[in-house]
Structures are given as structure tokens and as C-alpha cells.
TORKOL-4160 file (C-alpha; in steps of 0.2 Angstrom, whole numbers, padded with zeros to 4 digits, m for minus):
451
<pt num="1" X="0096" Y="0052" Z="0051"/>
<pt num="2" X="0081" Y="0042" Z="0046"/>
<pt num="3" X="0088" Y="0026" Z="0055"/>
<pt num="4" X="0091" Y="0037" Z="0070"/>
<pt num="5" X="0073" Y="0042" Z="0070"/>
<pt num="6" X="0067" Y="0024" Z="0067"/>
<pt num="7" X="0077" Y="0017" Z="0082"/>
<pt num="8" X="0073" Y="0032" Z="0093"/>
<pt num="9" X="0065" Y="0027" Z="0110"/>
<pt num="10" X="0055" Y="0044" Z="0110"/>
<pt num="11" X="0048" Y="0041" Z="0093"/>
<pt num="12" X="0043" Y="0023" Z="0097"/>
<pt num="13" X="0034" Y="0029" Z="0113"/>
<pt num="14" X="0026" Y="0044" Z="0104"/>
<pt num="15" X="0020" Y="0032" Z="0090"/>
<pt num="16" X="0014" Y="0019" Z="0102"/>
<pt num="17" X="0005" Y="0031" Z="0113"/>
<pt num="18" X="m0004" Y="0041" Z="0099"/>
<pt num="19" X="m0009" Y="0025" Z="0091"/>
<pt num="20" X="m0016" Y="0018" Z="0107"/>
<pt num="21" X="m0026" Y="0034" Z="0110"/>
<pt num="22" X="m0033" Y="0034" Z="0092"/>
<pt num="23" X="m0038" Y="0016" Z="0094"/>
<pt num="24" X="m0046" Y="0020" Z="0111"/>
<pt num="25" X="m0056" Y="0035" Z="0104"/>
<pt num="26" X="m0061" Y="0025" Z="0089"/>
<pt num="27" X="m0068" Y="0011" Z="0100"/>
<pt num="28" X="m0077" Y="0023" Z="0112"/>
<pt num="29" X="m0084" Y="0032" Z="0097"/>
<pt num="30" X="m0090" Y="0016" Z="0089"/>
<pt num="31" X="m0098" Y="0010" Z="0106"/>
<pt num="32" X="m0107" Y="0027" Z="0108"/>
<pt num="33" X="m0114" Y="0026" Z="0090"/>
<pt num="34" X="m0120" Y="0008" Z="0093"/>
<pt num="35" X="m0127" Y="0009" Z="0111"/>
<pt num="36" X="m0136" Y="0025" Z="0110"/>
<pt num="37" X="m0147" Y="0021" Z="0095"/>
<pt num="38" X="m0150" Y="0003" Z="0100"/>
<pt num="39" X="m0153" Y="0006" Z="0119"/>
<pt num="40" X="m0160" Y="0024" Z="0120"/>
<pt num="41" X="m0169" Y="0022" Z="0136"/>
<pt num="42" X="m0154" Y="0015" Z="0145"/>
<pt num="43" X="m0141" Y="0027" Z="0138"/>
<pt num="44" X="m0150" Y="0044" Z="0137"/>
<pt num="45" X="m0168" Y="0041" Z="0142"/>
<pt num="46" X="m0165" Y="0038" Z="0160"/>
<pt num="47" X="m0153" Y="0052" Z="0162"/>
<pt num="48" X="m0166" Y="0064" Z="0154"/>
<pt num="49" X="m0180" Y="0057" Z="0165"/>
<pt num="50" X="m0169" Y="0059" Z="0181"/>
<pt num="51" X="m0166" Y="0077" Z="0175"/>
<pt num="52" X="m0185" Y="0081" Z="0172"/>
<pt num="53" X="m0190" Y="0074" Z="0189"/>
<pt num="54" X="m0176" Y="0084" Z="0198"/>
<pt num="55" X="m0181" Y="0100" Z="0190"/>
<pt num="56" X="m0200" Y="0097" Z="0194"/>
<pt num="57" X="m0194" Y="0094" Z="0213"/>
<pt num="58" X="m0184" Y="0110" Z="0212"/>
<pt num="59" X="m0199" Y="0120" Z="0205"/>
<pt num="60" X="m0212" Y="0115" Z="0218"/>
<pt num="61" X="m0219" Y="0130" Z="0227"/>
<pt num="62" X="m0226" Y="0127" Z="0245"/>
<pt num="63" X="m0239" Y="0136" Z="0255"/>
<pt num="64" X="m0235" Y="0142" Z="0273"/>
<pt num="65" X="m0243" Y="0126" Z="0279"/>
<pt num="66" X="m0231" Y="0116" Z="0269"/>
<pt num="67" X="m0243" Y="0111" Z="0255"/>
<pt num="68" X="m0237" Y="0111" Z="0237"/>
<pt num="69" X="m0247" Y="0125" Z="0228"/>
<pt num="70" X="m0239" Y="0126" Z="0211"/>
<pt num="71" X="m0224" Y="0121" Z="0201"/>
<pt num="72" X="m0212" Y="0135" Z="0194"/>
<pt num="73" X="m0201" Y="0129" Z="0180"/>
<pt num="74" X="m0189" Y="0138" Z="0169"/>
<pt num="75" X="m0196" Y="0145" Z="0153"/>
<pt num="76" X="m0188" Y="0130" Z="0143"/>
<pt num="77" X="m0194" Y="0116" Z="0154"/>
<pt num="78" X="m0212" Y="0124" Z="0155"/>
<pt num="79" X="m0212" Y="0125" Z="0136"/>
<pt num="80" X="m0207" Y="0107" Z="0135"/>
<pt num="81" X="m0221" Y="0101" Z="0147"/>
<pt num="82" X="m0234" Y="0112" Z="0138"/>
<pt num="83" X="m0229" Y="0108" Z="0119"/>
<pt num="84" X="m0226" Y="0089" Z="0122"/>
<pt num="85" X="m0240" Y="0087" Z="0135"/>
<pt num="86" X="m0245" Y="0070" Z="0127"/>
<pt num="87" X="m0227" Y="0064" Z="0128"/>
<pt num="88" X="m0220" Y="0072" Z="0144"/>
<pt num="89" X="m0230" Y="0073" Z="0160"/>
<pt num="90" X="m0227" Y="0076" Z="0178"/>
<pt num="91" X="m0237" Y="0074" Z="0194"/>
<pt num="92" X="m0235" Y="0079" Z="0212"/>
<pt num="93" X="m0244" Y="0067" Z="0224"/>
<pt num="94" X="m0247" Y="0067" Z="0243"/>
<pt num="95" X="m0242" Y="0053" Z="0255"/>
<pt num="96" X="m0258" Y="0043" Z="0250"/>
<pt num="97" X="m0255" Y="0045" Z="0231"/>
<pt num="98" X="m0268" Y="0058" Z="0228"/>
<pt num="99" X="m0263" Y="0070" Z="0214"/>
<pt num="100" X="m0260" Y="0088" Z="0220"/>
<pt num="101" X="m0252" Y="0096" Z="0205"/>
<pt num="102" X="m0249" Y="0090" Z="0187"/>
<pt num="103" X="m0244" Y="0096" Z="0170"/>
<pt num="104" X="m0257" Y="0099" Z="0157"/>
<pt num="105" X="m0268" Y="0084" Z="0154"/>
<pt num="106" X="m0259" Y="0073" Z="0166"/>
<pt num="107" X="m0272" Y="0073" Z="0180"/>
<pt num="108" X="m0284" Y="0063" Z="0168"/>
<pt num="109" X="m0273" Y="0048" Z="0166"/>
<pt num="110" X="m0278" Y="0039" Z="0182"/>
<pt num="111" X="m0264" Y="0031" Z="0193"/>
<pt num="112" X="m0248" Y="0028" Z="0183"/>
<pt num="113" X="m0241" Y="0015" Z="0194"/>
<pt num="114" X="m0251" Y="0002" Z="0203"/>
<pt num="115" X="m0238" Y="0000" Z="0217"/>
<pt num="116" X="m0236" Y="0012" Z="0232"/>
<pt num="117" X="m0227" Y="0027" Z="0227"/>
<pt num="118" X="m0214" Y="0024" Z="0241"/>
<pt num="119" X="m0210" Y="0008" Z="0233"/>
<pt num="120" X="m0206" Y="0016" Z="0216"/>
<pt num="121" X="m0194" Y="0029" Z="0223"/>
<pt num="122" X="m0177" Y="0029" Z="0214"/>
<pt num="123" X="m0183" Y="0016" Z="0202"/>
<pt num="124" X="m0188" Y="0017" Z="0184"/>
<pt num="125" X="m0206" Y="0010" Z="0181"/>
<pt num="126" X="m0215" Y="0006" Z="0164"/>
<pt num="127" X="m0233" Y="0009" Z="0161"/>
<pt num="128" X="m0246" Y="0010" Z="0147"/>
<pt num="129" X="m0255" Y="0027" Z="0145"/>
<pt num="130" X="m0268" Y="0029" Z="0132"/>
<pt num="131" X="m0261" Y="0013" Z="0124"/>
<pt num="132" X="m0243" Y="0020" Z="0123"/>
<pt num="133" X="m0228" Y="0014" Z="0133"/>
<pt num="134" X="m0221" Y="0027" Z="0146"/>
<pt num="135" X="m0207" Y="0026" Z="0158"/>
<pt num="136" X="m0210" Y="0033" Z="0175"/>
<pt num="137" X="m0198" Y="0040" Z="0187"/>
<pt num="138" X="m0202" Y="0044" Z="0206"/>
<pt num="139" X="m0194" Y="0055" Z="0219"/>
<pt num="140" X="m0198" Y="0058" Z="0237"/>
<pt num="141" X="m0200" Y="0076" Z="0244"/>
<pt num="142" X="m0201" Y="0080" Z="0262"/>
<pt num="143" X="m0208" Y="0096" Z="0269"/>
<pt num="144" X="m0213" Y="0100" Z="0287"/>
<pt num="145" X="m0213" Y="0081" Z="0291"/>
<pt num="146" X="m0225" Y="0079" Z="0277"/>
<pt num="147" X="m0220" Y="0067" Z="0263"/>
<pt num="148" X="m0224" Y="0070" Z="0245"/>
<pt num="149" X="m0220" Y="0062" Z="0228"/>
<pt num="150" X="m0215" Y="0068" Z="0211"/>
<pt num="151" X="m0218" Y="0057" Z="0196"/>
<pt num="152" X="m0213" Y="0061" Z="0178"/>
<pt num="153" X="m0218" Y="0051" Z="0163"/>
<pt num="154" X="m0209" Y="0050" Z="0147"/>
<pt num="155" X="m0216" Y="0041" Z="0132"/>
<pt num="156" X="m0205" Y="0029" Z="0122"/>
<pt num="157" X="m0209" Y="0039" Z="0106"/>
<pt num="158" X="m0202" Y="0055" Z="0114"/>
<pt num="159" X="m0186" Y="0046" Z="0120"/>
<pt num="160" X="m0183" Y="0040" Z="0103"/>
<pt num="161" X="m0186" Y="0057" Z="0095"/>
<pt num="162" X="m0175" Y="0065" Z="0108"/>
<pt num="163" X="m0161" Y="0052" Z="0105"/>
<pt num="164" X="m0162" Y="0055" Z="0086"/>
<pt num="165" X="m0160" Y="0074" Z="0089"/>
<pt num="166" X="m0146" Y="0072" Z="0100"/>
<pt num="167" X="m0137" Y="0058" Z="0090"/>
<pt num="168" X="m0138" Y="0067" Z="0073"/>
<pt num="169" X="m0123" Y="0079" Z="0077"/>
<pt num="170" X="m0113" Y="0066" Z="0087"/>
<pt num="171" X="m0104" Y="0058" Z="0073"/>
<pt num="172" X="m0098" Y="0075" Z="0067"/>
<pt num="173" X="m0093" Y="0080" Z="0084"/>
<pt num="174" X="m0084" Y="0063" Z="0087"/>
<pt num="175" X="m0074" Y="0066" Z="0072"/>
<pt num="176" X="m0069" Y="0083" Z="0076"/>
<pt num="177" X="m0065" Y="0078" Z="0094"/>
<pt num="178" X="m0055" Y="0063" Z="0088"/>
<pt num="179" X="m0045" Y="0074" Z="0076"/>
<pt num="180" X="m0042" Y="0088" Z="0088"/>
<pt num="181" X="m0037" Y="0076" Z="0102"/>
<pt num="182" X="m0025" Y="0067" Z="0091"/>
<pt num="183" X="m0017" Y="0083" Z="0085"/>
<pt num="184" X="m0016" Y="0091" Z="0102"/>
<pt num="185" X="m0010" Y="0075" Z="0111"/>
<pt num="186" X="0003" Y="0072" Z="0097"/>
<pt num="187" X="0010" Y="0090" Z="0099"/>
<pt num="188" X="0010" Y="0090" Z="0118"/>
<pt num="189" X="0017" Y="0072" Z="0120"/>
<pt num="190" X="0035" Y="0075" Z="0114"/>
<pt num="191" X="0037" Y="0088" Z="0128"/>
<pt num="192" X="0031" Y="0076" Z="0141"/>
<pt num="193" X="0042" Y="0062" Z="0134"/>
<pt num="194" X="0057" Y="0074" Z="0134"/>
<pt num="195" X="0054" Y="0077" Z="0152"/>
<pt num="196" X="0051" Y="0059" Z="0156"/>
<pt num="197" X="0067" Y="0053" Z="0147"/>
<pt num="198" X="0078" Y="0067" Z="0155"/>
<pt num="199" X="0085" Y="0056" Z="0168"/>
<pt num="200" X="0090" Y="0044" Z="0154"/>
<pt num="201" X="0098" Y="0058" Z="0144"/>
<pt num="202" X="0107" Y="0064" Z="0159"/>
<pt num="203" X="0114" Y="0047" Z="0163"/>
<pt num="204" X="0120" Y="0045" Z="0145"/>
<pt num="205" X="0128" Y="0061" Z="0145"/>
<pt num="206" X="0137" Y="0057" Z="0161"/>
<pt num="207" X="0142" Y="0040" Z="0154"/>
<pt num="208" X="0150" Y="0048" Z="0139"/>
<pt num="209" X="0162" Y="0058" Z="0149"/>
<pt num="210" X="0168" Y="0043" Z="0158"/>
<pt num="211" X="0186" Y="0038" Z="0152"/>
<pt num="212" X="0200" Y="0028" Z="0159"/>
<pt num="213" X="0205" Y="0044" Z="0168"/>
<pt num="214" X="0188" Y="0045" Z="0176"/>
<pt num="215" X="0184" Y="0027" Z="0181"/>
<pt num="216" X="0180" Y="0032" Z="0199"/>
<pt num="217" X="0165" Y="0042" Z="0192"/>
<pt num="218" X="0148" Y="0034" Z="0195"/>
<pt num="219" X="0131" Y="0038" Z="0187"/>
<pt num="220" X="0118" Y="0046" Z="0199"/>
<pt num="221" X="0102" Y="0037" Z="0202"/>
<pt num="222" X="0094" Y="0052" Z="0210"/>
<pt num="223" X="0077" Y="0055" Z="0200"/>
<pt num="224" X="0080" Y="0040" Z="0189"/>
<pt num="225" X="0063" Y="0030" Z="0186"/>
<pt num="226" X="0063" Y="0013" Z="0195"/>
<pt num="227" X="0062" Y="0004" Z="0178"/>
<pt num="228" X="0079" Y="0012" Z="0173"/>
<pt num="229" X="0088" Y="0011" Z="0190"/>
<pt num="230" X="0093" Y="m0007" Z="0188"/>
<pt num="231" X="0102" Y="m0003" Z="0172"/>
<pt num="232" X="0111" Y="0012" Z="0180"/>
<pt num="233" X="0116" Y="0001" Z="0195"/>
<pt num="234" X="0122" Y="m0013" Z="0183"/>
<pt num="235" X="0132" Y="0000" Z="0174"/>
<pt num="236" X="0140" Y="0007" Z="0190"/>
<pt num="237" X="0145" Y="m0011" Z="0195"/>
<pt num="238" X="0153" Y="m0014" Z="0178"/>
<pt num="239" X="0163" Y="0002" Z="0180"/>
<pt num="240" X="0169" Y="m0004" Z="0197"/>
<pt num="241" X="0175" Y="m0020" Z="0189"/>
<pt num="242" X="0183" Y="m0011" Z="0175"/>
<pt num="243" X="0192" Y="0001" Z="0187"/>
<pt num="244" X="0198" Y="m0013" Z="0197"/>
<pt num="245" X="0205" Y="m0022" Z="0181"/>
<pt num="246" X="0213" Y="m0006" Z="0175"/>
<pt num="247" X="0221" Y="m0003" Z="0192"/>
<pt num="248" X="0228" Y="m0021" Z="0192"/>
<pt num="249" X="0235" Y="m0019" Z="0175"/>
<pt num="250" X="0244" Y="m0002" Z="0179"/>
<pt num="251" X="0251" Y="m0010" Z="0195"/>
<pt num="252" X="0257" Y="m0025" Z="0186"/>
<pt num="253" X="0265" Y="m0013" Z="0172"/>
<pt num="254" X="0274" Y="m0003" Z="0185"/>
<pt num="255" X="0280" Y="m0017" Z="0195"/>
<pt num="256" X="0286" Y="m0027" Z="0180"/>
<pt num="257" X="0296" Y="m0012" Z="0174"/>
<pt num="258" X="0303" Y="m0008" Z="0191"/>
<pt num="259" X="0309" Y="m0026" Z="0193"/>
<pt num="260" X="0317" Y="m0026" Z="0176"/>
<pt num="261" X="0327" Y="m0010" Z="0179"/>
<pt num="262" X="0339" Y="m0017" Z="0192"/>
<pt num="263" X="0343" Y="m0034" Z="0183"/>
<pt num="264" X="0347" Y="m0024" Z="0167"/>
<pt num="265" X="0359" Y="m0013" Z="0176"/>
<pt num="266" X="0368" Y="m0028" Z="0184"/>
<pt num="267" X="0369" Y="m0037" Z="0167"/>
<pt num="268" X="0377" Y="m0021" Z="0159"/>
<pt num="269" X="0390" Y="m0020" Z="0174"/>
<pt num="270" X="0394" Y="m0038" Z="0172"/>
<pt num="271" X="0398" Y="m0037" Z="0154"/>
<pt num="272" X="0409" Y="m0022" Z="0156"/>
<pt num="273" X="0419" Y="m0032" Z="0169"/>
<pt num="274" X="0422" Y="m0047" Z="0157"/>
<pt num="275" X="0436" Y="m0042" Z="0145"/>
<pt num="276" X="0434" Y="m0058" Z="0134"/>
<pt num="277" X="0416" Y="m0055" Z="0129"/>
<pt num="278" X="0414" Y="m0052" Z="0111"/>
<pt num="279" X="0403" Y="m0039" Z="0102"/>
<pt num="280" X="0401" Y="m0028" Z="0118"/>
<pt num="281" X="0395" Y="m0013" Z="0108"/>
<pt num="282" X="0380" Y="m0023" Z="0101"/>
<pt num="283" X="0376" Y="m0030" Z="0118"/>
<pt num="284" X="0377" Y="m0013" Z="0126"/>
<pt num="285" X="0366" Y="m0006" Z="0112"/>
<pt num="286" X="0352" Y="m0020" Z="0116"/>
<pt num="287" X="0353" Y="m0018" Z="0135"/>
<pt num="288" X="0352" Y="0001" Z="0133"/>
<pt num="289" X="0337" Y="m0001" Z="0122"/>
<pt num="290" X="0329" Y="m0012" Z="0134"/>
<pt num="291" X="0333" Y="0000" Z="0148"/>
<pt num="292" X="0324" Y="0014" Z="0138"/>
<pt num="293" X="0309" Y="0003" Z="0136"/>
<pt num="294" X="0308" Y="m0001" Z="0154"/>
<pt num="295" X="0309" Y="0018" Z="0158"/>
<pt num="296" X="0296" Y="0022" Z="0146"/>
<pt num="297" X="0285" Y="0008" Z="0154"/>
<pt num="298" X="0287" Y="0016" Z="0171"/>
<pt num="299" X="0283" Y="0033" Z="0163"/>
<pt num="300" X="0267" Y="0026" Z="0155"/>
<pt num="301" X="0262" Y="0018" Z="0171"/>
<pt num="302" X="0265" Y="0034" Z="0181"/>
<pt num="303" X="0256" Y="0046" Z="0168"/>
<pt num="304" X="0241" Y="0034" Z="0168"/>
<pt num="305" X="0236" Y="0038" Z="0186"/>
<pt num="306" X="0230" Y="0056" Z="0188"/>
<pt num="307" X="0235" Y="0056" Z="0207"/>
<pt num="308" X="0253" Y="0055" Z="0201"/>
<pt num="309" X="0253" Y="0073" Z="0195"/>
<pt num="310" X="0257" Y="0089" Z="0204"/>
<pt num="311" X="0249" Y="0104" Z="0195"/>
<pt num="312" X="0257" Y="0121" Z="0197"/>
<pt num="313" X="0259" Y="0136" Z="0186"/>
<pt num="314" X="0273" Y="0132" Z="0174"/>
<pt num="315" X="0282" Y="0143" Z="0161"/>
<pt num="316" X="0281" Y="0135" Z="0144"/>
<pt num="317" X="0296" Y="0144" Z="0138"/>
<pt num="318" X="0307" Y="0138" Z="0153"/>
<pt num="319" X="0301" Y="0119" Z="0150"/>
<pt num="320" X="0305" Y="0121" Z="0132"/>
<pt num="321" X="0322" Y="0127" Z="0135"/>
<pt num="322" X="0325" Y="0113" Z="0148"/>
<pt num="323" X="0321" Y="0101" Z="0134"/>
<pt num="324" X="0333" Y="0109" Z="0122"/>
<pt num="325" X="0347" Y="0108" Z="0135"/>
<pt num="326" X="0343" Y="0090" Z="0139"/>
<pt num="327" X="0343" Y="0084" Z="0121"/>
<pt num="328" X="0357" Y="0096" Z="0115"/>
<pt num="329" X="0370" Y="0082" Z="0114"/>
<pt num="330" X="0359" Y="0071" Z="0104"/>
<pt num="331" X="0355" Y="0085" Z="0092"/>
<pt num="332" X="0373" Y="0089" Z="0090"/>
<pt num="333" X="0377" Y="0071" Z="0086"/>
<pt num="334" X="0364" Y="0071" Z="0072"/>
<pt num="335" X="0369" Y="0088" Z="0066"/>
<pt num="336" X="0352" Y="0095" Z="0070"/>
<pt num="337" X="0349" Y="0112" Z="0076"/>
<pt num="338" X="0336" Y="0115" Z="0090"/>
<pt num="339" X="0327" Y="0132" Z="0091"/>
<pt num="340" X="0315" Y="0139" Z="0104"/>
<pt num="341" X="0303" Y="0153" Z="0098"/>
<pt num="342" X="0292" Y="0164" Z="0110"/>
<pt num="343" X="0277" Y="0171" Z="0101"/>
<pt num="344" X="0268" Y="0185" Z="0110"/>
<pt num="345" X="0267" Y="0185" Z="0129"/>
<pt num="346" X="0263" Y="0167" Z="0134"/>
<pt num="347" X="0253" Y="0165" Z="0150"/>
<pt num="348" X="0259" Y="0153" Z="0163"/>
<pt num="349" X="0253" Y="0135" Z="0160"/>
<pt num="350" X="0243" Y="0125" Z="0174"/>
<pt num="351" X="0252" Y="0108" Z="0173"/>
<pt num="352" X="0264" Y="0096" Z="0180"/>
<pt num="353" X="0281" Y="0102" Z="0176"/>
<pt num="354" X="0289" Y="0084" Z="0175"/>
<pt num="355" X="0275" Y="0078" Z="0164"/>
<pt num="356" X="0276" Y="0093" Z="0152"/>
<pt num="357" X="0294" Y="0090" Z="0151"/>
<pt num="358" X="0292" Y="0072" Z="0146"/>
<pt num="359" X="0279" Y="0076" Z="0133"/>
<pt num="360" X="0289" Y="0089" Z="0124"/>
<pt num="361" X="0305" Y="0079" Z="0126"/>
<pt num="362" X="0297" Y="0063" Z="0118"/>
<pt num="363" X="0291" Y="0073" Z="0103"/>
<pt num="364" X="0307" Y="0083" Z="0101"/>
<pt num="365" X="0317" Y="0067" Z="0102"/>
<pt num="366" X="0307" Y="0059" Z="0088"/>
<pt num="367" X="0309" Y="0075" Z="0078"/>
<pt num="368" X="0328" Y="0074" Z="0080"/>
<pt num="369" X="0328" Y="0056" Z="0075"/>
<pt num="370" X="0317" Y="0060" Z="0059"/>
<pt num="371" X="0327" Y="0074" Z="0054"/>
<pt num="372" X="0342" Y="0074" Z="0041"/>
<pt num="373" X="0359" Y="0082" Z="0044"/>
<pt num="374" X="0358" Y="0101" Z="0045"/>
<pt num="375" X="0340" Y="0100" Z="0049"/>
<pt num="376" X="0330" Y="0111" Z="0061"/>
<pt num="377" X="0318" Y="0107" Z="0075"/>
<pt num="378" X="0309" Y="0122" Z="0082"/>
<pt num="379" X="0298" Y="0124" Z="0097"/>
<pt num="380" X="0285" Y="0138" Z="0096"/>
<pt num="381" X="0277" Y="0143" Z="0112"/>
<pt num="382" X="0262" Y="0155" Z="0112"/>
<pt num="383" X="0247" Y="0158" Z="0123"/>
<pt num="384" X="0236" Y="0144" Z="0116"/>
<pt num="385" X="0248" Y="0131" Z="0111"/>
<pt num="386" X="0265" Y="0124" Z="0109"/>
<pt num="387" X="0271" Y="0118" Z="0092"/>
<pt num="388" X="0285" Y="0106" Z="0088"/>
<pt num="389" X="0290" Y="0106" Z="0069"/>
<pt num="390" X="0304" Y="0097" Z="0060"/>
<pt num="391" X="0309" Y="0097" Z="0041"/>
<pt num="392" X="0311" Y="0079" Z="0040"/>
<pt num="393" X="0303" Y="0067" Z="0027"/>
<pt num="394" X="0286" Y="0069" Z="0036"/>
<pt num="395" X="0273" Y="0055" Z="0040"/>
<pt num="396" X="0263" Y="0046" Z="0028"/>
<pt num="397" X="0244" Y="0049" Z="0029"/>
<pt num="398" X="0240" Y="0031" Z="0032"/>
<pt num="399" X="0251" Y="0031" Z="0047"/>
<pt num="400" X="0243" Y="0045" Z="0056"/>
<pt num="401" X="0229" Y="0036" Z="0064"/>
<pt num="402" X="0242" Y="0024" Z="0073"/>
<pt num="403" X="0254" Y="0037" Z="0079"/>
<pt num="404" X="0248" Y="0037" Z="0097"/>
<pt num="405" X="0245" Y="0018" Z="0099"/>
<pt num="406" X="0256" Y="0009" Z="0111"/>
<pt num="407" X="0270" Y="m0001" Z="0104"/>
<pt num="408" X="0267" Y="0005" Z="0086"/>
<pt num="409" X="0282" Y="0009" Z="0076"/>
<pt num="410" X="0281" Y="0015" Z="0058"/>
<pt num="411" X="0287" Y="0002" Z="0045"/>
<pt num="412" X="0305" Y="0004" Z="0040"/>
<pt num="413" X="0309" Y="0017" Z="0055"/>
<pt num="414" X="0327" Y="0021" Z="0054"/>
<pt num="415" X="0330" Y="0022" Z="0073"/>
<pt num="416" X="0327" Y="0012" Z="0088"/>
<pt num="417" X="0312" Y="0014" Z="0099"/>
<pt num="418" X="0298" Y="0004" Z="0108"/>
<pt num="419" X="0283" Y="0014" Z="0101"/>
<pt num="420" X="0278" Y="0021" Z="0118"/>
<pt num="421" X="0284" Y="0039" Z="0117"/>
<pt num="422" X="0269" Y="0046" Z="0109"/>
<pt num="423" X="0257" Y="0035" Z="0119"/>
<pt num="424" X="0265" Y="0043" Z="0134"/>
<pt num="425" X="0262" Y="0060" Z="0127"/>
<pt num="426" X="0244" Y="0056" Z="0124"/>
<pt num="427" X="0241" Y="0050" Z="0142"/>
<pt num="428" X="0249" Y="0066" Z="0148"/>
<pt num="429" X="0238" Y="0077" Z="0137"/>
<pt num="430" X="0222" Y="0068" Z="0142"/>
<pt num="431" X="0226" Y="0071" Z="0160"/>
<pt num="432" X="0229" Y="0089" Z="0157"/>
<pt num="433" X="0213" Y="0091" Z="0146"/>
<pt num="434" X="0224" Y="0096" Z="0132"/>
<pt num="435" X="0223" Y="0091" Z="0114"/>
<pt num="436" X="0237" Y="0084" Z="0105"/>
<pt num="437" X="0237" Y="0085" Z="0086"/>
<pt num="438" X="0249" Y="0081" Z="0071"/>
<pt num="439" X="0249" Y="0087" Z="0054"/>
<pt num="440" X="0260" Y="0084" Z="0039"/>
<pt num="441" X="0268" Y="0100" Z="0031"/>
<pt num="442" X="0275" Y="0103" Z="0014"/>
<pt num="443" X="0291" Y="0097" Z="0021"/>
<pt num="444" X="0291" Y="0089" Z="0038"/>
<pt num="445" X="0279" Y="0087" Z="0052"/>
<pt num="446" X="0271" Y="0098" Z="0065"/>
<pt num="447" X="0265" Y="0092" Z="0082"/>
<pt num="448" X="0253" Y="0104" Z="0092"/>
<pt num="449" X="0249" Y="0104" Z="0110"/>
<pt num="450" X="0233" Y="0114" Z="0112"/>
<pt num="451" X="0233" Y="0121" Z="0130"/>
């Protein structure tokens, strides 16, 4: 589980993004803590100055003739200009620069700026008033085609005090904001990542369901991010090449098995016609074994292609009875009794009748071969499964993982075979979406086809 988390793309993206946010906030907080105290006028002073001049402009009261007669400020602004009259001042000038209105004491200072007021509009000027440095902001006001100017002067000492008051709570605020931002971002980010990575999860889920039976399936690129689309396209191209290779393999297997069938039949016929050939029984045995292997190869090629199946409703009991009838002579020869049992009221099975017959026939035939004389092989058909049991010596546990592999035969098997029968059964079960399991009993073996 830990290794899964370490290698998770979501966790990596989450950690990278949270770290990047933390670093960004830390850098911004550090810059603010450095710039504001070292450059008070440039950071806070000018903004405050602009606000003051804007509020004075908004508070001018004009007469009917369009002449400024007073300045009406909010209680807070009026208090500021009154209490800090020596540090914060304003003036209202006419077009020639004469003072029409001013804050307490500001009318006695003389001209603040030597330049024409029009030239100072929108700029920040600096002047010495009573031997102290002030910054002056100027804004133009137009009324009834008359031009007026508003000037506000703020002392450097006042700006520094203002910055000090505003800076004092900033470090604590920055820390709180930093922690809250990281916490909220860290909690919300997984949901965003989950949504962003959904196309990748959908593609992975679809890919997990692609088997040799579904090689024609392709992953959809609808809604897939452009960064992932080349990967999906490459995977689909690889599936195309794999499907082509699988088809060629199956075609070769079927063609080879078909071409071998006729020569084997002719060889057997020629041997039968030659009276002087010795050890005919041994040769017939080998030829029959080869013919059986060829038939199984043909079956394997057929059941490996889903289009070769014809699905209809089938009675499991009827197919089981057909298998017993087909293998009756073989069972009698080995003195094995075949028994079919119907449990409950089995429903019809949606299956290919021929494929189901081959599946049951291969398992029952193996059970007959594995049984001793006077043994019993039983087929139990119920609603959910078909069970084939024998009372033979059973299967060793270390052999169980290899039972359904092609051409695998248990060491020391006492009967002939190519090791394809159970591989064919597995292919049929996969095509029908059935499960095929095997379990060792106290005595014997049980194969179960879960329908």
C-alpha cells in the first residue's frame, strides 16, 4: 500500500502542487514584508494619497454658479484631516492656482508646487513644508466648463507611521492566510485531480477488459486531455498489430490442422491395404493419436474466434446426456459408470450447443481416463453450474496452475493425449463468460462450470 501511494500520479501531482503553492505564498509574503517597510511611499503611501485626493474631490460642494463652497467628508476622513492637520492637508484651487478651500492650517503654507497645477495632474510631487518633506497629489475637477484642482499633501512622517500601523498585523495575517490557503487547497485539490484524471482512469479500466476475445476493442479518445491522447493512440495501434498477429496465428493453426487431416487418413488407409506391414496396431495407435491432436487443434482454432459460436437456449441436462451417450463405449471399456444428476429445476443455458458439448466431453473423457475400474464419473446440473466429479487419484496441488495451459500434460500420465483438451475448455468458457474451476476432493477431482 505504501509503495502504491509513493508511485501514485495523483499523490505526486498533489504534493508538487501544494509545495509550489506554499513556496509561492512564502515568496510573496517575504516580498511584501521587505518592500512595504523599505519603500513605504511606493507601496502604500501613493495608494493612500490617491484615495485622499479622490475623497476630497467627491466631497466638494458647488454653488449654483458652479463655484466650490465647501468640502463635505465622511466623519472618519474629516477627523483625519482635523487631528493630523500638520501631517495631512488638502486644498481646492481655481484655474489660476488660487486657494478656494483648504483643510485646517493648509491655507497658510503658501504654494505647494512651483509648477502650473495642470502640469502636476496625475503625478506625485514632493515639496518641503515647514522644513518637512511632503508628497503632493493633484487631480483636475471640471464644473460648468470651469476647471478646478484638488491637492492633497501627506508628510513622509505620516506615511511611515501609517505604514507601521498597517504593517504590524500583516505578519500574523500572512501566517494565518498561508496556513488556511495550504489547508483548503490541500483538501480541495484531490477532488480536482480526481476529476482531471478521470479520462485516464476510464482508459485504464477499458484496457483492463481487453482480452484475446476482445482485441477489436479500442480505447476512446473522447474527453481525453491532449497530453494523454498520443498514449491512447499508440495503445490502439499496438492493439491493431496484436489483433492482426493473433488472427494470423489462428489462421495458420486452423490451416495446418486442416491440411494434416487428409494425409493422416490416407496413410492409415495405405497401411490397412499392406498385408506385410509389421506392428500395424502400434502404427494405427500413433496415427489415431495424431488424428486426435489434429482434431483438437481444429477445435482450438474454432473456439478461439467468437464469431464461430451460435448462441441459443440450451438444456444443460440434454447436453450432459448426449455426452454420456457419446462416451458410453469408452466408459464401458474402462469399466467406469457415468451418472447424470439433475438438481432442482435448471434453467435453459444461453450457449453454443456444440461448444458446450465439447467442453463437457473433454472433462468427462479426462475423468474416465483418470478413474480406476468400477469408478464413477458424475455430472450434476443445477441452475448456477455444472459439476463433473470422479473418484480417481486426484490432481496434485502443484499441478493445478498448469491444467489449462496448452500442450501441458501431467508427468507420468497413464493415458494418451496432446494436452489440449482443457485448454479448449478454457477458451469455450471465456467466450461464454463462464468460470471454470477445479478442486481436489478427499477422493477424486471436481471440475465446475459456473454459468
